[in-house]
C-alpha positions, 0 to 999 in steps of 0.5 A, a space after each residue: 695123875 695127868 697133865 695135859 697141855 692144850 694150847 697156850 697155857 691153857 691146861 687140863 688136869 686128872 688129878 685126885 679122879 677129878 678133872 681140872 681146867 686151868 687158864 681157858 683160852 680157847 678162841 679160834 686161830 687170828 680171831 683176837 687182836 695183836 699184841 706187837 703187831 706182828 699177827 692177830 693171836 692166837 698163832 695157832 688152832 686148838 690141838 682138836 674141838 673147843 668142846 673136846 677142850 672142855 668135856 668131863 670138866 668139873 672144875 676152871 682155876 682162872 690166874 687171873 683175867 688177862 683175855 689170853 687166860 679167860 677169854 670170851 669162846 670159853 666164858 661163852 662155851 663153860 657151863 655155867 654152873 661148873 665151880 670157879 676157883 679165882 684171885 681175890 678180886 676178880 670173881 665179880 668180873 667172873 661172876 658178871 659172866 653168867 658164872 654162879 659158884 666162883 670162889 676166891 682162893 685168898 690163902 687156900 682151900 680144899 675142894 673135893 680132897 684137893 687142897 688148892 694154895 693160892 701164890 704169889 706172881 708178878 707180871 713183869 717189871 716195875 713199869 708195866 706193873 701197874 698195866 699188868 695188875 695182879 697175877 696169881 699162880 696155885 699149888 695142888 696137893 691131894 692125898 696119893 698126888 704129887 705135889 704141883 707148883 703151878 706158877 702162872 703168869 710170872 718173872 722169877 723173883 724172890 717169892 716164886 724161889 720162896 713156894 719152891 722152897 717151903 713147898 718142895 713140889 713134884 711137879 713145877 708148870 712155867 709159863 716160859 715164852 718170855 713174853 714181853 709188853 711195852 718197851 720190851 717188858 719181860 713179862 713171864 718167864 724167858 729161857 735164862 728164867 726157866 733155868 733158874 727155875 731149875 737149878 732151884 729145884 733139882 728134884 722137881 721136874 720143870 714142865 714149859 708152857 705158854 710157848 709158840 702161840 702168842 705173838 708177843 712171845 719171845 722163845 720158841 719151843 725149839 730154842 728154850 730146849 736148847 737153852 737147856 741142852 747147853 746149860 746141862 738141864 736134860 730132858 728128864 728134868 725139864 719137859 717141853 710139851 707140845 699141844 694136845 700131849 698128855 704127861 703121866 705121872 705116879 
Protein backbone atom coordinates (compact mmCIF):
# COMPACT_ATOMS: atom_id res chain seq x y z
CA UNK A 1 0.00 0.00 0.00
CA UNK A 2 1.26 3.47 -0.89
CA UNK A 3 0.14 6.96 0.08
CA UNK A 4 1.41 9.87 -1.98
CA UNK A 5 0.88 13.44 -0.86
CA UNK A 6 0.33 15.58 -3.91
CA UNK A 7 -0.23 19.00 -2.30
CA UNK A 8 -2.44 20.40 0.46
CA UNK A 9 -5.09 17.71 1.14
CA UNK A 10 -4.77 16.00 -2.25
CA UNK A 11 -3.59 12.40 -1.98
CA UNK A 12 -3.14 9.37 -4.20
CA UNK A 13 -3.60 5.96 -2.64
CA UNK A 14 -2.54 2.63 -4.07
CA UNK A 15 -4.76 0.42 -1.95
CA UNK A 16 -5.96 -3.14 -2.49
CA UNK A 17 -4.64 -2.96 -6.04
CA UNK A 18 -6.65 0.17 -6.86
CA UNK A 19 -5.66 3.78 -7.51
CA UNK A 20 -7.64 6.29 -5.45
CA UNK A 21 -7.52 10.09 -5.72
CA UNK A 22 -8.57 12.12 -2.67
CA UNK A 23 -9.74 15.76 -2.65
CA UNK A 24 -8.26 16.90 -5.97
CA UNK A 25 -7.01 20.50 -5.84
CA UNK A 26 -5.06 20.96 -9.05
CA UNK A 27 -4.95 24.73 -9.54
CA UNK A 28 -1.78 26.46 -10.67
CA UNK A 29 0.15 28.54 -8.14
CA UNK A 30 -1.56 31.88 -7.31
CA UNK A 31 -4.49 31.18 -9.68
CA UNK A 32 -7.15 31.10 -6.93
CA UNK A 33 -8.35 33.82 -4.53
CA UNK A 34 -6.79 34.55 -1.17
CA UNK A 35 -8.58 33.50 2.02
CA UNK A 36 -6.95 36.14 4.21
CA UNK A 37 -5.65 38.87 1.92
CA UNK A 38 -2.07 37.66 2.39
CA UNK A 39 -1.56 35.90 -0.94
CA UNK A 40 -3.43 34.30 -3.83
CA UNK A 41 -3.73 30.54 -3.50
CA UNK A 42 -2.30 27.98 -3.73
CA UNK A 43 1.03 29.19 -2.40
CA UNK A 44 3.03 26.62 -4.34
CA UNK A 45 2.87 24.69 -7.61
CA UNK A 46 1.97 21.03 -7.87
CA UNK A 47 5.06 18.78 -7.65
CA UNK A 48 4.34 17.56 -11.19
CA UNK A 49 1.76 18.33 -13.91
CA UNK A 50 -1.92 17.92 -13.07
CA UNK A 51 -2.30 15.38 -15.86
CA UNK A 52 0.23 13.18 -14.06
CA UNK A 53 -1.69 13.53 -10.79
CA UNK A 54 -4.84 12.04 -12.31
CA UNK A 55 -3.18 9.46 -14.58
CA UNK A 56 -4.53 5.95 -13.96
CA UNK A 57 -6.95 7.03 -11.22
CA UNK A 58 -9.87 4.61 -10.81
CA UNK A 59 -12.02 6.37 -8.20
CA UNK A 60 -12.19 9.85 -6.67
CA UNK A 61 -13.17 10.52 -3.06
CA UNK A 62 -14.31 14.04 -2.16
CA UNK A 63 -14.73 14.98 1.50
CA UNK A 64 -16.66 18.21 0.85
CA UNK A 65 -17.03 20.86 -1.81
CA UNK A 66 -14.77 23.66 -0.60
CA UNK A 67 -12.70 24.86 -3.53
CA UNK A 68 -9.37 23.70 -2.07
CA UNK A 69 -10.71 20.12 -2.08
CA UNK A 70 -12.44 20.00 -5.49
CA UNK A 71 -11.43 22.94 -7.62
CA UNK A 72 -12.38 24.03 -11.15
CA UNK A 73 -9.16 22.64 -12.62
CA UNK A 74 -9.88 19.19 -11.19
CA UNK A 75 -13.49 19.43 -12.33
CA UNK A 76 -12.29 20.16 -15.86
CA UNK A 77 -9.46 17.62 -16.10
CA UNK A 78 -10.93 14.55 -14.42
CA UNK A 79 -12.68 12.13 -16.80
CA UNK A 80 -16.41 12.48 -16.24
CA UNK A 81 -16.97 8.71 -16.24
CA UNK A 82 -14.79 8.14 -13.18
CA UNK A 83 -16.62 6.85 -10.09
CA UNK A 84 -16.87 9.60 -7.46
CA UNK A 85 -17.64 8.95 -3.79
CA UNK A 86 -18.82 11.87 -1.68
CA UNK A 87 -20.83 12.84 1.39
CA UNK A 88 -24.63 12.93 1.13
CA UNK A 89 -25.88 16.24 -0.18
CA UNK A 90 -22.91 16.91 -2.45
CA UNK A 91 -23.86 14.50 -5.23
CA UNK A 92 -26.15 16.88 -7.13
CA UNK A 93 -23.46 19.58 -7.34
CA UNK A 94 -20.86 17.07 -8.56
CA UNK A 95 -23.28 15.64 -11.14
CA UNK A 96 -23.95 19.18 -12.34
CA UNK A 97 -20.23 19.38 -13.22
CA UNK A 98 -20.78 16.52 -15.68
CA UNK A 99 -19.73 13.53 -13.58
CA UNK A 100 -21.95 10.56 -14.35
CA UNK A 101 -21.11 8.00 -11.64
CA UNK A 102 -21.47 9.81 -8.31
CA UNK A 103 -22.32 7.85 -5.17
CA UNK A 104 -22.96 9.42 -1.76
CA UNK A 105 -21.65 7.36 1.15
CA UNK A 106 -24.48 7.41 3.67
CA UNK A 107 -22.68 5.18 6.17
CA UNK A 108 -20.48 2.73 4.32
CA UNK A 109 -20.18 0.92 1.02
CA UNK A 110 -17.82 -1.49 -0.68
CA UNK A 111 -16.10 -0.45 -3.91
CA UNK A 112 -13.91 -3.02 -5.66
CA UNK A 113 -13.15 -4.85 -2.41
CA UNK A 114 -12.48 -1.66 -0.42
CA UNK A 115 -14.87 -0.85 2.42
CA UNK A 116 -15.34 2.91 2.62
CA UNK A 117 -16.97 4.26 5.79
CA UNK A 118 -17.91 7.90 6.17
CA UNK A 119 -17.08 9.66 9.46
CA UNK A 120 -18.21 12.96 10.96
CA UNK A 121 -16.13 16.12 11.07
CA UNK A 122 -16.46 19.57 12.60
CA UNK A 123 -14.95 22.24 10.39
CA UNK A 124 -14.29 24.79 13.14
CA UNK A 125 -15.94 26.31 16.19
CA UNK A 126 -19.59 27.15 16.58
CA UNK A 127 -19.16 30.68 15.22
CA UNK A 128 -18.17 29.45 11.73
CA UNK A 129 -19.97 26.12 11.39
CA UNK A 130 -22.90 27.49 9.42
CA UNK A 131 -20.53 29.06 6.91
CA UNK A 132 -18.19 26.04 6.76
CA UNK A 133 -21.01 23.54 6.25
CA UNK A 134 -20.93 19.78 6.55
CA UNK A 135 -17.65 17.92 6.10
CA UNK A 136 -16.68 14.27 6.29
CA UNK A 137 -13.74 11.97 6.79
CA UNK A 138 -13.46 8.39 5.58
CA UNK A 139 -12.13 5.06 6.80
CA UNK A 140 -10.66 2.66 4.22
CA UNK A 141 -10.43 -1.07 4.93
CA UNK A 142 -9.50 -4.01 2.71
CA UNK A 143 -8.22 -7.53 3.18
CA UNK A 144 -4.45 -7.59 3.58
CA UNK A 145 -4.19 -3.81 3.91
CA UNK A 146 -3.76 -1.53 6.94
CA UNK A 147 -6.87 0.37 7.99
CA UNK A 148 -6.66 4.07 7.11
CA UNK A 149 -8.62 6.79 8.87
CA UNK A 150 -8.50 9.96 6.78
CA UNK A 151 -9.82 12.51 9.25
CA UNK A 152 -10.48 15.31 6.75
CA UNK A 153 -11.11 18.99 7.44
CA UNK A 154 -11.99 18.86 11.12
CA UNK A 155 -10.81 20.06 14.46
CA UNK A 156 -10.08 17.59 17.25
CA UNK A 157 -13.40 16.81 18.95
CA UNK A 158 -15.03 13.78 20.60
CA UNK A 159 -16.38 12.04 17.45
CA UNK A 160 -12.84 11.90 16.01
CA UNK A 161 -11.57 10.29 19.19
CA UNK A 162 -14.51 7.87 19.09
CA UNK A 163 -13.59 6.72 15.56
CA UNK A 164 -10.01 6.12 16.65
CA UNK A 165 -11.13 4.08 19.65
CA UNK A 166 -13.68 2.09 17.67
CA UNK A 167 -11.71 1.42 14.48
CA UNK A 168 -8.14 1.22 15.86
CA UNK A 169 -6.65 2.34 12.53
CA UNK A 170 -3.05 1.56 11.72
CA UNK A 171 -2.78 4.85 9.79
CA UNK A 172 -4.42 8.20 10.54
CA UNK A 173 -4.20 11.10 8.10
CA UNK A 174 -4.76 14.53 9.64
CA UNK A 175 -5.17 18.00 8.17
CA UNK A 176 -2.79 19.89 10.42
CA UNK A 177 -2.19 23.38 9.04
CA UNK A 178 -4.05 25.19 11.81
CA UNK A 179 -6.05 27.03 9.15
CA UNK A 180 -8.26 29.81 10.48
CA UNK A 181 -11.40 31.58 9.31
CA UNK A 182 -13.27 34.75 10.15
CA UNK A 183 -11.86 36.32 13.29
CA UNK A 184 -9.17 33.67 13.65
CA UNK A 185 -11.37 30.65 14.39
CA UNK A 186 -9.47 27.37 14.00
CA UNK A 187 -11.09 25.25 11.27
CA UNK A 188 -8.68 22.29 11.04
CA UNK A 189 -6.24 20.79 13.50
CA UNK A 190 -3.23 22.78 14.62
CA UNK A 191 -0.04 21.36 16.13
CA UNK A 192 -1.51 20.86 19.62
CA UNK A 193 -4.59 19.07 18.28
CA UNK A 194 -2.44 16.85 16.05
CA UNK A 195 -0.55 15.82 19.18
CA UNK A 196 -3.91 14.89 20.73
CA UNK A 197 -4.45 12.49 17.84
CA UNK A 198 -1.01 10.96 18.40
CA UNK A 199 -1.71 10.51 22.11
CA UNK A 200 -5.13 9.00 21.45
CA UNK A 201 -3.65 6.49 18.99
CA UNK A 202 -0.29 5.38 20.42
CA UNK A 203 -0.10 2.36 18.11
CA UNK A 204 -1.05 4.24 14.93
CA UNK A 205 1.14 6.05 12.44
CA UNK A 206 -0.13 9.61 12.01
CA UNK A 207 0.46 11.36 8.68
CA UNK A 208 0.02 15.14 8.74
CA UNK A 209 -0.93 16.85 5.46
CA UNK A 210 -2.71 20.04 4.26
CA UNK A 211 0.40 22.09 5.16
CA UNK A 212 2.34 25.00 3.61
CA UNK A 213 -0.07 25.43 0.71
CA UNK A 214 -2.81 27.94 1.61
CA UNK A 215 -2.66 31.45 3.00
CA UNK A 216 -4.94 30.82 5.98
CA UNK A 217 -2.67 28.15 7.44
CA UNK A 218 -0.90 29.03 10.69
CA UNK A 219 1.30 25.94 11.20
CA UNK A 220 4.23 25.00 8.96
CA UNK A 221 5.80 21.58 8.56
CA UNK A 222 8.85 22.80 10.45
CA UNK A 223 6.75 24.12 13.34
CA UNK A 224 4.70 20.93 13.52
CA UNK A 225 7.85 18.79 13.71
CA UNK A 226 9.34 21.02 16.39
CA UNK A 227 6.12 20.84 18.43
CA UNK A 228 6.06 17.05 18.13
CA UNK A 229 9.66 16.70 19.24
CA UNK A 230 9.02 19.02 22.20
CA UNK A 231 6.19 16.74 23.31
CA UNK A 232 8.14 13.51 22.84
CA UNK A 233 6.49 12.36 19.61
CA UNK A 234 9.17 11.25 17.19
CA UNK A 235 9.28 10.95 13.40
CA UNK A 236 8.44 7.25 13.57
CA UNK A 237 5.03 8.17 15.04
CA UNK A 238 4.28 11.34 13.11
CA UNK A 239 5.11 11.51 9.42
CA UNK A 240 5.08 14.91 7.70
CA UNK A 241 5.58 14.19 3.99
CA UNK A 242 6.78 16.68 1.41
CA UNK A 243 4.67 17.40 -1.65
CA UNK A 244 5.06 14.52 -4.07
CA UNK A 245 6.52 12.18 -1.46
CA UNK A 246 5.42 8.54 -1.50
CA UNK A 247 4.99 6.60 1.76
CA UNK A 248 4.98 2.81 1.50
CA UNK A 249 3.44 0.46 4.07
CA UNK A 250 3.49 -3.31 4.28
